C-alpha positions as CSV (number, residue, x, y, z in Angstrom):
1,M,-211.3,-217.5,-143.8
2,S,-212.9,-218.1,-140.4
3,D,-216.4,-216.9,-139.7
4,E,-214.9,-214.4,-137.2
5,N,-212.7,-212.9,-139.7
6,R,-215.4,-212.7,-142.4
7,K,-217.6,-210.9,-139.9
8,H,-214.9,-208.3,-139.2
9,D,-214.5,-207.6,-142.9
10,D,-218.2,-207.3,-143.5
11,T,-218.3,-204.8,-140.7
12,A,-215.6,-202.8,-142.4
13,V,-217.3,-202.8,-145.8
14,A,-220.5,-201.8,-144.2
15,S,-218.8,-198.8,-142.6
16,G,-217.5,-197.6,-146.0
17,S,-213.8,-198.4,-145.4
18,A,-211.8,-200.6,-147.6
19,P,-210.1,-203.4,-145.8
20,G,-206.7,-202.2,-144.6
21,A,-207.3,-198.5,-145.4
22,A,-206.3,-195.6,-143.1
23,E,-208.9,-194.1,-140.8
24,P,-211.0,-191.3,-142.3
25,D,-210.3,-187.6,-141.3
26,A,-212.2,-186.1,-138.5
27,P,-215.3,-184.1,-139.6
28,K,-214.5,-180.3,-140.3
29,P,-216.0,-177.7,-138.1
30,A,-219.1,-176.0,-139.5
31,T,-217.3,-172.6,-139.7
32,E,-214.5,-174.0,-141.9
33,A,-217.0,-175.8,-144.0
34,A,-218.8,-172.5,-144.6
35,G,-215.5,-170.8,-145.8
36,L,-215.0,-168.8,-142.7
37,N,-211.5,-167.9,-141.4
38,V,-211.5,-168.9,-137.8
39,Q,-208.7,-167.7,-135.5
40,V,-208.4,-169.9,-132.5
41,S,-207.1,-168.5,-129.3
42,P,-204.6,-170.4,-127.3
43,A,-207.5,-171.4,-125.0
44,G,-209.1,-173.1,-127.9
45,G,-211.9,-170.5,-128.5
46,P,-212.4,-168.7,-131.7
47,E,-211.2,-165.0,-131.8
48,S,-212.8,-163.8,-135.0
49,A,-214.3,-164.9,-138.2
50,S,-214.4,-163.3,-141.6
51,A,-215.3,-164.1,-145.1
52,G,-212.0,-163.5,-146.9
53,P,-210.0,-160.6,-145.3
54,A,-211.3,-159.5,-142.0
55,P,-213.4,-156.3,-142.2
56,S,-212.2,-153.2,-140.3
57,V,-214.7,-152.6,-137.5
58,P,-214.1,-149.1,-135.9
59,L,-214.0,-149.0,-132.2
60,P,-216.2,-146.5,-130.5
61,G,-213.3,-144.1,-129.9
62,D,-212.2,-144.1,-133.5
63,T,-215.0,-141.8,-134.7
64,Q,-213.7,-138.7,-132.8
65,P,-210.9,-137.7,-135.3
66,R,-213.3,-137.9,-138.3
67,D,-215.9,-135.8,-136.4
68,A,-213.2,-133.2,-135.6
69,E,-212.1,-133.1,-139.3
70,R,-215.7,-132.7,-140.4
71,A,-216.3,-129.9,-138.0
72,E,-213.1,-128.1,-139.1
73,E,-214.1,-128.4,-142.8
74,E,-217.6,-127.0,-141.9
75,R,-216.0,-124.1,-140.0
76,I,-213.7,-123.2,-143.0
77,A,-216.6,-123.4,-145.4
78,R,-218.7,-121.0,-143.2
79,E,-215.8,-118.5,-143.0
80,N,-215.2,-118.6,-146.8
81,A,-218.8,-118.0,-147.4
82,E,-218.7,-115.0,-145.0
83,V,-215.6,-113.6,-146.7
84,L,-217.3,-113.9,-150.1
85,R,-220.4,-112.2,-148.8
86,R,-218.4,-109.3,-147.5
87,M,-216.4,-109.0,-150.7
88,R,-219.5,-108.7,-152.7
89,Q,-220.9,-106.2,-150.3
90,Q,-217.6,-104.2,-150.4
91,T,-217.4,-104.4,-154.2
92,R,-220.8,-102.9,-154.5
93,R,-220.0,-100.1,-152.0
94,S,-216.7,-99.3,-153.7
95,F,-218.4,-99.2,-157.1
96,L,-221.0,-96.8,-155.8
97,V,-218.4,-94.6,-154.0
98,A,-216.2,-94.6,-157.1
99,G,-219.1,-93.7,-159.3
100,A,-220.2,-90.8,-157.1
101,A,-216.6,-89.6,-156.9
102,A,-216.2,-89.7,-160.7
103,L,-219.4,-87.8,-161.2
104,A,-218.4,-85.2,-158.7
105,G,-215.0,-84.8,-160.3
106,L,-216.5,-84.5,-163.7
107,G,-218.9,-81.9,-162.5
108,A,-216.1,-79.9,-160.8
109,F,-213.9,-80.1,-163.9
110,E,-216.7,-78.8,-166.1
111,W,-217.4,-76.0,-163.6
112,L,-213.8,-75.0,-163.4
113,T,-213.1,-75.1,-167.1
114,S,-216.3,-73.1,-167.9
115,R,-215.3,-70.1,-165.7
116,R,-214.3,-66.8,-167.3
117,E,-210.6,-66.6,-168.3
118,D,-208.0,-64.6,-166.4
119,G,-204.6,-64.4,-168.1
120,G,-205.3,-67.2,-170.5
121,V,-206.7,-69.7,-168.0
122,P,-210.0,-70.0,-166.0
123,W,-209.9,-67.7,-163.0
124,P,-209.9,-70.5,-160.4
125,F,-206.7,-71.8,-161.8
126,R,-205.2,-68.4,-162.0
127,Q,-206.1,-67.9,-158.3
128,A,-204.4,-71.1,-157.4
129,L,-201.2,-69.9,-159.3
130,R,-201.4,-66.6,-157.4
131,L,-201.6,-68.4,-154.1
132,N,-198.5,-70.4,-155.1
133,E,-196.8,-67.1,-155.9
134,Q,-197.6,-65.6,-152.5
135,L,-196.3,-68.7,-150.7
136,A,-193.1,-68.7,-152.8
137,R,-192.5,-64.9,-152.2
138,D,-192.9,-65.5,-148.4
139,Y,-190.3,-68.2,-148.6
140,F,-187.9,-66.1,-150.6
141,R,-184.9,-64.6,-148.8
142,P,-182.2,-62.5,-150.5
143,N,-179.5,-64.3,-148.6
144,R,-180.8,-67.8,-149.4
145,L,-178.4,-69.0,-152.1
146,A,-178.7,-71.9,-154.5
147,P,-176.1,-74.7,-154.0
148,S,-172.7,-74.2,-155.6
149,F,-170.7,-77.0,-157.3
150,P,-167.1,-77.5,-158.4
151,A,-166.4,-76.3,-162.0
152,S,-165.4,-79.9,-162.8
153,A,-169.1,-80.9,-162.4
154,A,-170.3,-78.5,-165.1
155,G,-172.0,-79.8,-168.2
156,D,-174.0,-78.5,-171.1
157,R,-177.5,-78.8,-172.5
158,L,-179.5,-76.7,-174.9
159,N,-183.2,-76.1,-174.7
160,G,-185.7,-73.5,-176.1
161,D,-185.2,-71.2,-179.0
162,V,-188.3,-69.0,-178.9
163,G,-187.2,-65.5,-180.1
164,M,-183.9,-66.9,-181.4
165,E,-185.0,-68.7,-184.6
166,D,-182.4,-66.8,-186.6
167,E,-178.8,-65.9,-185.8
168,I,-177.9,-62.2,-185.3
169,D,-174.8,-60.1,-186.1
170,L,-173.1,-60.1,-182.7
171,A,-170.8,-57.2,-183.7
172,S,-173.8,-54.9,-184.2
173,W,-175.8,-56.1,-181.2
174,Q,-176.8,-53.4,-178.7
175,L,-178.7,-53.6,-175.4
176,S,-181.7,-51.2,-175.0
177,V,-182.2,-50.0,-171.4
178,E,-185.6,-48.3,-170.7
179,G,-187.0,-46.5,-167.6
180,L,-183.7,-45.0,-166.5
181,A,-183.4,-42.1,-164.1
182,G,-183.3,-38.7,-165.9
183,R,-183.9,-40.2,-169.4
184,D,-187.0,-40.4,-171.4
185,E,-185.5,-42.3,-174.3
186,P,-183.8,-45.7,-174.1
187,L,-180.0,-46.0,-173.5
188,M,-178.1,-48.2,-175.9
189,L,-175.2,-50.2,-174.6
190,G,-172.7,-52.5,-176.1
191,L,-171.3,-55.7,-174.5
192,D,-168.2,-53.8,-173.4
193,A,-170.3,-51.7,-171.0
194,I,-171.4,-54.9,-169.3
195,K,-167.9,-56.4,-169.1
196,K,-166.7,-53.2,-167.4
197,L,-168.8,-54.2,-164.4
198,P,-167.3,-56.5,-161.7
199,R,-167.1,-60.0,-163.1
200,V,-168.7,-62.8,-161.1
201,E,-168.3,-66.6,-161.8
202,M,-170.5,-69.3,-160.3
203,T,-171.3,-72.9,-160.9
204,T,-174.9,-73.7,-160.1
205,E,-177.7,-76.0,-161.2
206,F,-179.9,-74.9,-164.0
207,K,-183.4,-76.3,-163.5
208,C,-185.9,-76.7,-166.3
209,I,-189.6,-76.7,-165.7
210,E,-189.8,-79.8,-167.8
211,G,-188.1,-81.8,-165.0
212,W,-184.4,-82.0,-165.9
213,S,-181.5,-80.0,-164.5
214,K,-177.8,-79.5,-165.4
215,V,-174.9,-78.0,-163.5
216,M,-173.3,-75.2,-165.5
217,T,-170.6,-72.5,-164.9
218,W,-171.6,-69.0,-165.7
219,A,-169.7,-65.7,-165.7
220,G,-171.0,-62.1,-166.0
221,A,-172.1,-59.1,-164.0
222,R,-174.6,-59.2,-161.2
223,F,-177.8,-57.4,-162.1
224,S,-177.6,-55.5,-158.8
225,A,-174.2,-54.0,-160.1
226,F,-175.9,-53.2,-163.4
227,M,-178.7,-51.4,-161.7
228,A,-176.3,-49.4,-159.5
229,A,-174.5,-48.3,-162.7
230,Y,-177.7,-47.6,-164.6
231,P,-180.3,-46.7,-162.0
232,P,-184.0,-46.7,-162.7
233,A,-186.2,-43.7,-162.5
234,S,-187.8,-43.1,-159.1
235,P,-191.6,-43.5,-158.8
236,A,-193.7,-40.4,-158.3
237,E,-193.2,-38.7,-155.0
238,D,-195.5,-39.9,-152.2
239,D,-197.9,-37.7,-150.3
240,S,-195.2,-36.7,-147.8
241,G,-193.2,-35.2,-150.7
242,D,-190.1,-37.0,-149.4
243,D,-188.2,-38.5,-152.3
244,E,-184.7,-38.6,-150.6
245,S,-184.7,-42.4,-150.5
246,P,-186.1,-43.5,-153.8
247,T,-187.6,-47.0,-154.0
248,P,-186.7,-49.0,-157.0
249,P,-189.5,-50.1,-159.3
250,P,-191.1,-53.4,-158.3
251,Y,-190.6,-55.1,-161.7
252,V,-188.2,-55.7,-164.5
253,S,-189.1,-56.7,-168.1
254,L,-186.6,-58.4,-170.5
255,E,-187.2,-59.4,-174.1
256,T,-185.3,-60.7,-177.1
257,P,-184.2,-58.2,-179.9
258,D,-187.1,-59.3,-182.1
259,G,-189.6,-59.2,-179.2
260,G,-190.5,-62.8,-179.8
261,Y,-189.8,-63.9,-176.2
262,Y,-190.2,-61.9,-173.1
263,V,-190.3,-62.4,-169.3
264,G,-191.4,-60.4,-166.4
265,L,-189.7,-60.6,-163.0
266,E,-190.1,-59.0,-159.6
267,M,-187.3,-56.8,-158.4
268,E,-186.3,-58.8,-155.3
269,S,-185.4,-61.8,-157.5
270,M,-183.5,-59.6,-159.9
271,L,-181.4,-58.2,-157.0
272,H,-180.6,-61.7,-155.7
273,P,-176.7,-62.1,-155.6
274,Q,-176.9,-65.1,-158.0
275,T,-178.8,-63.2,-160.7
276,L,-176.3,-62.5,-163.5
277,L,-176.2,-60.8,-166.9
278,A,-174.0,-63.6,-168.2
279,Y,-171.7,-63.6,-171.3
280,E,-169.8,-66.8,-170.6
281,I,-170.7,-70.4,-170.1
282,N,-168.3,-73.1,-168.9
283,G,-165.3,-70.8,-169.4
284,Q,-166.2,-69.9,-173.0
285,P,-168.2,-67.0,-174.6
286,L,-171.8,-67.7,-175.1
287,T,-172.7,-69.3,-178.4
288,Q,-175.7,-68.1,-180.4
289,K,-177.8,-71.1,-179.3
290,H,-176.9,-70.4,-175.6
291,G,-178.1,-66.8,-176.0
292,A,-175.1,-64.8,-177.2
293,P,-174.0,-62.2,-176.6
294,L,-175.9,-61.7,-173.3
295,R,-178.4,-63.7,-171.4
296,L,-180.1,-63.8,-168.0
297,V,-179.1,-66.4,-165.4
298,I,-181.4,-66.3,-162.3
299,T,-181.0,-69.3,-159.9
300,V,-184.2,-68.6,-158.0
301,K,-186.3,-69.2,-161.1
302,Y,-186.9,-72.1,-163.5
303,G,-185.2,-72.0,-166.9
304,V,-188.2,-70.3,-168.7
305,K,-187.3,-67.1,-166.9
306,N,-183.6,-67.3,-167.8
307,L,-184.1,-65.3,-171.0
308,K,-181.5,-65.8,-173.7
309,R,-180.2,-63.1,-176.1
310,I,-181.3,-60.1,-174.2
311,G,-182.3,-57.2,-176.4
312,T,-184.2,-54.9,-173.9
313,I,-184.1,-54.4,-170.2
314,R,-187.0,-52.3,-168.9
315,Y,-187.7,-51.0,-165.4
316,C,-191.5,-51.2,-164.7
317,Q,-193.9,-49.9,-162.2
318,S,-196.6,-52.5,-163.0
319,R,-196.3,-56.2,-163.6
320,P,-195.0,-56.7,-167.1
321,A,-196.2,-59.2,-169.7
322,D,-194.7,-62.7,-169.6
323,Y,-194.6,-65.1,-172.6
324,W,-195.6,-68.3,-170.7
325,A,-197.9,-66.6,-168.2
326,E,-200.0,-65.5,-171.2
327,R,-200.2,-69.1,-172.2
328,G,-201.6,-70.3,-168.9
329,Y,-198.5,-70.8,-166.8
330,D,-197.5,-69.3,-163.5
331,W,-196.1,-65.8,-163.8
332,Y,-193.8,-66.1,-160.8
333,I,-192.3,-69.6,-161.5
334,G,-190.0,-69.5,-158.4
335,L,-187.9,-72.2,-156.9
C-alpha cells in the first residue's frame, strides 16, 4: 500500500468509520431526541409539539358554552330552592289552617249535639229539617206530576216490614176511617168499598230514601176520590160564622193494623192526582209482603211515607205522629 493510501485509511479509522462503510446518519433534531412529536409545516417550520398525544388546548371562544351551562344550572338550583322554601311555608300554613278548622268543627259539633232535643234530635238539626220542609212545600204544585213509564219497564223490589212482621187474615181485614163528617165513631170499610171507587192505573218510579229506585205499576183509587166519598169533619166555625165552604183538615194520619208503623202527611200531598190507595202491583193483587190488601202509593214522597197494609186512615187538625220523624228524620220527606 502506498503512503497516500495508508494515510487515507488512517484518516477513516480516526473518524470512527470502518473502511468501505456507508456514511453515518445525520444527527437527529433535539426535539426528536427528547421524544417530542414534531409536525413540520410545508414551509419547514414546526407546527406543534407534544409528549405523546397532543393535549387539547381550548381556544378563548370555547369557554362560552361551559359558562352558559354553568349559569343555567345555577339558575335551576336557585329556582328549586325557592320552590322548596315556598312548599315548606305553604305546608306549615296549611297545617295551621287545617288544625284551626278541625278545632272549630269539633267545637261546633259538640255545641250542636249538646242542644236540647226537639222531636228526637237536637233543635238546630230539627230547625234545618223544617227549613227543608218549607222549601219543598213552596216547590210543590198539585199539577206537577211524577214521570210516567211504559208498563213494560215495571219491575219489583221489596223493602221494609215494620208493622208487618206477621201475616194477617185478608178475608177479615177492615179499614178504620176516623174524623169523618157527622160521625164520632170510626167507620169500618172492606176492600170492596175501595174497589167501587174509580180505578186508576199508573206506572211510576218508586224512590227509596236509601238511594235506590224501581219502576212499578200500581192500580187503585185516588185518595181524592176516597175523601170525596168519605169526607172529613169540618173544622170549628171561624169568627165570621160562615161554614158554607168547609176547609179540609190540614193533615192525614195512616197506620198499620197493629199500630207498629205510622206516617203523617199534609193534605195537599194526599190530594195529589198520583196519590193512590193501591190494591194491585204490576197487574196482580198485592201480596202480603207488598202491603196487602191495601197500601198507600204517593209519588211526591220517598218510600218511607208509602205505608203498607193500611189499617187506619185518620183526618187530623194537627200534625200527626210519624214513625221516622220520631227517630230523628224529616217529617215531610218530600221529593
